[in-house]
C-alpha distance (Angstrom), angle and dihedral (degrees) to the residues before:
residue distance angle dihedral
M1 . . .
T2 3.73 . .
D3 3.75 127.5 .
S4 3.81 117.0 -102.0
T5 3.76 122.1 -119.0
T6 3.74 118.4 -93.6
N7 3.76 118.3 -129.1
S8 3.73 127.5 -169.8
A9 3.78 134.6 -166.3
T10 3.77 137.8 -175.2
Y11 3.80 118.9 -135.0
T12 3.77 125.4 -165.2
I13 3.78 114.4 -158.2
Q14 3.75 113.9 -155.9
P15 3.77 116.4 -166.7
T16 3.75 117.6 -126.7
S17 3.74 113.1 -107.6
V18 3.80 112.9 -91.2
V19 3.79 112.9 -146.9
A20 3.81 125.4 -152.6
A21 3.80 114.3 -118.1
T22 3.81 117.2 -96.9
P23 3.83 112.2 -105.7
T24 3.81 120.6 -111.9
F25 3.81 131.0 -147.5
N26 3.78 131.4 -134.9
P27 2.96 118.8 -132.1
S28 3.77 97.2 28.9
S29 3.81 124.7 -122.9
G30 3.79 115.9 -68.3
N31 3.79 152.2 99.9
Y32 3.79 115.7 -59.8
S33 3.80 132.9 -176.0
G34 3.79 94.0 -144.2
S35 3.79 142.7 28.7
Q36 3.79 118.0 -61.9
S37 3.79 132.0 -148.8
V38 3.81 104.5 -147.9
T39 3.79 121.6 -157.3
I40 3.79 124.6 -165.4
S41 3.79 122.6 -155.7
C42 3.80 137.9 178.0
S43 3.81 128.3 -161.8
T44 3.83 92.4 -144.5
N45 3.80 103.8 98.9
G46 3.80 112.4 -128.3
A47 3.81 95.3 11.9
T48 3.80 118.3 141.3
I49 3.79 114.4 -130.9
R50 3.79 115.9 -147.6
Y51 3.79 123.8 -173.8
T52 3.81 146.2 -177.8
L53 3.80 133.0 -152.0
D54 3.82 97.9 -165.9
G55 3.81 98.9 70.9
S56 3.81 94.4 -101.8
E57 3.79 124.6 129.7
P58 3.84 112.3 -94.1
T59 3.82 114.4 -112.8
S60 3.79 134.4 -173.9
S61 3.81 87.7 -89.0
S62 3.83 97.1 50.1
T63 3.81 121.2 110.6
T64 3.81 112.8 -64.9
Y65 3.79 113.3 -125.3
S66 3.80 110.3 -120.3
G67 3.82 104.6 155.9
P68 3.81 146.0 -18.4
I69 3.79 118.3 -31.7
A70 3.81 115.3 -135.9
V71 3.80 115.0 -133.8
N72 3.80 106.3 -171.8
T73 3.81 109.4 156.8
G74 3.77 143.9 11.4
T75 3.78 124.6 -1.1
V76 3.80 120.6 -38.3
T77 3.80 127.5 -178.3
I78 3.80 115.6 -159.2
K79 3.79 118.4 -162.8
A80 3.81 119.3 -168.9
K81 3.79 137.0 -178.0
A82 3.82 132.1 -177.5
F83 3.81 120.4 -129.7
M84 3.82 123.7 -165.4
S85 3.77 128.7 170.1
G86 3.82 110.7 -112.5
M87 3.80 92.4 20.2
T88 3.76 136.1 87.8
N89 3.82 111.9 -104.6
S90 3.79 115.1 -99.1
S91 3.77 125.3 -106.5
T92 3.79 114.1 -89.1
A93 3.79 116.1 -94.8
S94 3.78 118.8 -153.5
A95 3.81 132.6 -167.4
T96 3.80 129.2 176.1
Y97 3.80 122.3 -154.3
R98 3.80 122.1 -166.5
I99 3.79 116.2 -167.6
V100 3.81 110.4 -157.6
R101 3.77 122.5 -173.0
W102 3.81 115.3 -167.5
V103 3.80 125.0 -147.5
T104 3.79 116.1 -161.2
H105 3.81 124.3 -155.1
L106 3.81 120.9 -170.0
H107 3.78 121.6 -161.0
S108 3.80 118.9 -170.4
I109 3.77 129.3 -163.1
Y110 3.79 118.3 -165.2
G111 3.77 123.3 -169.3
C112 3.76 148.5 125.1
A113 3.77 125.3 -125.8
S114 3.77 128.9 179.2
R115 3.75 129.9 -163.9
H116 3.79 126.1 -168.2
S117 3.76 123.4 -163.6
G118 3.77 118.3 170.0
H119 3.78 109.0 -62.9
H120 3.81 94.6 -13.1
S121 3.74 126.0 82.6
S122 3.78 130.8 -179.4
S123 3.73 132.3 -175.5
L124 3.72 133.1 -166.5
C125 3.78 112.6 -160.8
S126 3.79 133.3 173.8
V127 3.76 94.2 7.1
T128 3.77 111.6 176.0
A129 3.78 117.9 -157.3
L130 3.76 113.4 -162.1
K131 3.75 122.1 -155.9
K132 3.77 117.2 -172.7
K133 3.79 117.3 -167.7
E134 3.79 118.1 -172.6
I135 3.79 119.1 -162.9
A136 3.79 121.5 -168.5
R137 3.81 111.3 -130.4
D138 3.78 97.9 -150.8
N139 3.82 102.5 91.6
T140 3.82 93.4 -97.6
N141 3.83 92.6 104.4
Q142 3.79 89.8 -145.0
C143 3.80 113.5 159.7
R144 3.78 133.7 -167.0
T145 3.79 120.9 -167.6
T146 3.78 124.3 -166.1
F147 3.79 128.8 -177.4
G148 3.76 132.9 -155.7
I149 3.80 136.2 170.8
K150 3.78 121.7 -137.4
L151 3.80 115.2 -164.0
């Protein structure tokens, strides 16, 4: 019996790319009637979160998140991305906050009216008509008007 030939090979193992977790916002995107304190978190331990407020994509030189972001007026879009050495940057997370302040105007009309018809008579006294006009205070100039009658 003769010895078999020996073969050799070199293998290079390349790790699959590990991606940092996408940041999350609290509270979530939405319309709010008052100021919001927005926190950003990431489940990748040690990752640096960077964010923008101008709609641009966060980069490694964007503002580093270090604490809650105050959203007080208007509409603000926060974009955030996690960066971690040895990992691929996360996907960009985005949340839009719209702060709406409502102003209410009430208009009242007082009066008394009578109507006679044959043997029947009716009167309507001290009728108050309420008009409620709501104006968004976020530079969109959107208005909603609702009406109600109080007898």
